[in-house]
C-alpha positions in Angstrom: -28.5 80.5 37.9 -25.8 77.9 38.3 -22.5 78.4 36.4 -19.5 76.1 36.0 -16.1 77.2 34.6 -13.4 74.8 33.5 -9.8 75.7 33.8 -10.9 77.8 36.8 -7.3 78.4 38.1 -5.8 79.3 34.7 -4.9 82.7 33.3 -8.3 83.3 31.8 -10.4 81.0 34.1 -9.1 82.6 37.3 -9.9 86.1 36.0 -13.3 85.0 34.9 -14.0 83.5 38.3 -13.0 86.6 40.1 -15.3 88.7 38.0 -18.2 86.3 38.4 -17.6 86.1 42.2 -17.7 89.9 42.5 -20.9 89.9 40.4 -22.4 87.2 42.6 -21.6 89.2 45.8 -23.4 92.2 44.4 -26.7 90.4 43.8 -29.6 91.0 46.2 -30.2 88.5 48.9 -31.9 85.4 47.4 -30.9 86.3 43.8 -27.3 85.2 43.9 -26.3 82.3 41.6 -24.1 79.4 42.4 -20.6 79.3 40.9 -18.4 76.2 40.5 -14.8 76.0 39.3 -13.7 72.8 37.7 -10.0 72.2 38.0 -7.4 69.5 37.8 -6.5 70.0 41.5 -8.0 71.9 44.4 -6.5 75.4 44.6 -4.4 76.2 47.7 -6.4 79.4 48.1 -9.7 79.6 46.4 -12.3 82.4 46.0 -14.8 82.8 48.8 -18.3 81.5 47.8 -17.0 79.4 45.0 -17.3 75.6 45.0 -14.2 74.0 43.5 -14.5 70.5 41.9 -11.1 68.9 41.3 -11.4 66.2 38.7 -7.7 65.4 37.9 -6.7 64.7 34.3 -9.7 66.0 32.3 -8.6 64.0 29.2 -9.4 60.6 30.8 -12.8 58.9 31.2 -14.0 61.7 33.5 -17.5 61.5 35.1 -18.6 65.1 35.1 -22.0 64.4 36.7 -21.1 65.8 40.2 -19.6 69.0 38.7 -22.5 69.5 36.2 -25.5 68.7 38.4 -28.0 71.6 38.1 -25.5 73.7 36.0 -27.3 75.9 33.5 -24.2 77.4 31.8 -20.7 75.9 31.3 -17.8 78.1 30.2 -15.0 75.9 28.9 -11.7 77.7 29.2 -9.5 74.7 29.8 -7.3 73.7 26.8 -4.0 72.6 25.7 -2.5 75.9 24.5 -0.2 76.7 21.6 3.4 76.1 22.6 6.5 77.5 20.8 8.7 74.5 21.7 6.3 71.6 21.9 8.0 68.5 23.3 5.1 66.1 22.6 6.0 63.2 20.3 2.8 63.9 18.3 1.6 67.4 19.1 -1.5 67.2 16.9 -2.7 64.0 18.7 -2.2 65.7 22.0 -4.1 68.8 20.9 -6.9 66.6 19.7 -7.0 64.6 22.9 -7.4 67.7 25.0 -9.1 70.3 22.9 -11.4 68.0 20.8 -12.1 64.8 22.6 -12.2 66.1 26.2 -14.2 69.1 25.2 -16.8 67.1 23.4 -17.1 64.6 26.2 -17.7 67.5 28.6 -20.3 69.0 26.3 -22.1 65.7 25.7 -22.4 65.2 29.5 -23.5 68.8 30.0 -26.3 68.4 27.4 -27.3 65.1 29.0 -27.9 66.7 32.4 -29.9 69.6 30.9 -27.2 72.4 30.6 -28.8 75.0 28.4 -25.7 76.9 27.2 -22.1 75.9 26.5 -19.6 78.8 26.0 -16.4 77.6 24.3 -13.2 79.6 24.2 -11.7 78.9 20.8 -9.0 80.9 19.0 -8.5 83.2 16.1 -6.1 80.6 14.9 -9.2 78.8 13.5 -9.4 81.7 11.0 -5.6 81.5 10.2 -2.3 83.1 11.1 -2.2 86.4 9.1 -4.4 88.9 7.3 -3.7 91.5 4.6 -3.5 95.1 5.9 -7.0 96.4 6.3 -8.7 93.1 5.6 -9.5 91.7 9.0 -10.8 88.2 9.7 -14.6 88.0 10.1 -16.8 85.2 11.4 -18.0 84.5 7.9 -14.5 83.7 6.6 -13.6 80.1 5.8 -11.6 78.4 8.5 -7.9 78.1 7.6 -5.9 76.8 10.6 -2.2 76.5 10.1 -1.1 74.4 13.1 -2.3 71.6 15.3 -3.7 74.0 17.9 -5.8 75.9 15.4 -6.9 72.6 13.8 -8.0 71.1 17.1 -10.0 74.2 18.0 -11.7 74.1 14.6 -12.6 70.4 15.0 -13.9 71.1 18.5 -16.1 73.9 17.1 -17.5 71.5 14.4 -18.3 68.9 17.0 -20.0 71.4 19.3 -22.2 72.7 16.5 -23.3 69.2 15.6 -24.0 68.5 19.3 -26.1 71.6 19.5 -28.1 70.6 16.5 -28.6 67.1 18.0 -29.5 68.1 21.5 -30.8 71.7 21.5 -28.1 72.9 23.9 -27.0 76.5 23.0 -23.3 76.7 21.9 -21.5 80.0 21.9 -18.0 80.1 20.3 -15.6 82.9 21.1 -12.3 83.3 19.1 -9.9 85.7 20.8 -6.6 86.8 19.3 -3.6 87.2 21.7 -4.8 87.8 25.2 -2.7 90.0 27.5 -3.1 91.1 31.1 -1.8 90.4 34.6 -0.3 87.0 34.8 0.2 86.6 31.0 3.0 84.2 30.1 5.1 83.1 27.1 6.3 85.6 24.5 4.2 88.5 25.6 5.6 88.2 29.2 9.1 88.0 27.8 8.5 91.2 25.8 7.2 93.0 28.9 10.3 92.1 30.8 12.6 93.4 28.1 10.6 96.7 27.9 10.6 97.1 31.7 14.4 96.7 31.8 14.9 99.3 29.1 16.7 97.1 26.7 16.9 98.4 23.1 14.7 96.6 20.6 15.0 96.6 16.8 11.3 97.2 16.4 11.1 100.9 15.7 10.1 100.7 12.1 7.3 98.0 12.1 4.2 99.3 10.5 1.9 96.3 10.7 -1.5 96.1 12.4 -2.4 93.4 15.0 -5.6 92.9 17.1 -5.1 92.0 20.7 -7.6 91.6 23.5 -7.1 92.7 27.1 -7.9 90.0 29.7 -10.6 92.2 31.3 -12.2 92.8 27.9 -12.3 89.1 27.1 -13.8 88.4 30.5 -16.4 91.0 30.0 -17.3 89.6 26.7 -17.6 86.1 28.1 -19.9 87.4 30.9 -22.1 89.0 28.2 -22.3 85.7 26.3 -23.4 83.8 29.4 -26.8 85.4 29.5 -27.4 87.4 26.3 -30.2 85.7 24.3 -28.8 86.7 21.0 -25.5 84.9 21.7 -27.1 81.5 21.3 -25.5 79.4 18.6 -23.2 82.2 17.4 -19.5 82.5 16.7 -17.8 85.7 17.7 -14.4 87.3 17.1 -13.4 89.6 20.0 -10.6 92.2 20.5 -9.9 95.6 22.1 -11.3 97.3 19.0 -8.1 99.2 18.5 -5.3 97.6 16.4 -1.7 98.4 17.0 1.6 98.1 15.2 4.3 96.3 17.1 6.1 99.6 17.4 3.0 101.2 18.9 2.6 98.2 21.2 6.1 98.5 22.6 5.8 102.2 23.1 2.5 101.7 24.9 4.1 99.1 27.2 7.0 101.5 28.0 4.6 104.3 28.7 2.5 102.1 31.0 5.6 101.0 32.8 7.0 104.5 33.1 10.2 103.8 31.3 11.6 105.1 28.0 10.9 103.1 24.8 14.3 102.2 23.4 13.4 101.3 19.8 15.9 101.0 16.9 14.4 101.7 13.4 15.6 98.5 11.8 13.9 97.8 8.5 11.5 94.9 8.5 13.3 93.3 5.5 16.5 93.2 7.7 14.6 91.7 10.6 13.2 89.0 8.4 16.6 88.2 6.8 18.3 88.0 10.2 15.5 85.8 11.6 15.7 83.5 8.6 19.4 82.9 9.2 18.7 82.1 12.8 15.7 79.9 12.1 13.3 82.4 13.8 11.2 83.3 10.9 7.9 82.4 12.7 8.8 84.7 15.6 9.4 87.6 13.3 6.2 87.0 11.4 4.3 87.4 14.6 6.1 90.6 15.4 6.0 92.1 11.9 3.0 90.5 10.2 -0.7 91.6 10.2 -3.4 89.8 12.1 -6.6 91.9 12.4 -10.1 90.8 13.5 -13.4 92.6 12.9 -15.6 92.8 16.0 -18.6 94.5 14.3 -20.7 91.4 14.9 -20.1 91.5 18.6 -21.0 95.2 18.6 -24.2 94.8 16.5 -25.6 91.5 17.7 -24.8 91.9 21.4 -24.4 95.6 21.7 -21.0 94.9 23.3 -18.3 97.6 23.5 -14.8 96.9 25.0 -15.0 98.5 28.5 -11.2 98.7 28.8 -9.0 100.8 26.5 -5.7 99.5 25.1 -3.8 102.0 27.2 -5.6 100.8 30.4 -5.2 97.2 29.5 -1.4 97.7 29.0 -1.2 99.6 32.3 -2.9 96.7 34.2 -0.6 94.1 32.5 2.6 96.1 33.1 1.7 96.8 36.7 2.4 93.2 37.8 
């Protein structure tokens, strides 16, 4: 089987490539599949046995034919991700240019050359930004994106489903929540640094519930969706299967790092009031609000169980 992964040097793409390359090396002689990594630029140091196809800016009029020739499955991880301080003049237009238009051009060319399955990494932000306690998002919920990133992912999903109906190419849509693991960036990386340094945090009284997914769990789920016949034309939410409060998360990080958790029991109302005065209400919502996902569909349809526990996932993330 021939596989192609876009964004092959990114946070998720690189981890997926490593897993697929190890899986490929373990195949009997003659049974190994070919693996291509589609990137903007050729990596300085690639993975042995992987063919890298640098295509430059993927949002332009890219001819994907060389990269897609003979490819049976495409996993599309490349995207313009959500940014806290977006400097684009028109962020929504940029999200659409990358996450919608480029994704659909790739998928159309893949269908044209006979690719049988297209695995699209979407986002829980298609569902929305928050849930009520104990009422997790499901795949059957109506989409309710609240920002340009979530909207662009929803529009890409809609276009891919129509393309599948028109061409017969299988489409698998995966909506992860926050992904953490070695090499994670942005807010989660900043929180890890603070915890490692032993700085006190006013997060000792947060009793929310949030779903996360360890990088290795998400990679394992993608690998399952590459070949599982029941994944065809399905949408899945994915997580570690164990939700955490922010207080529990910080304690877990500290334990994984072998440092004490310095948590001050500041009431959530006080955190919200202070954040509102500082214009940081969105940040506190992410720390104190609920966002849960139900992965029972992944369990029942695919028989998938997260192979890595939250504790082990945090240990691997904090070890870097």
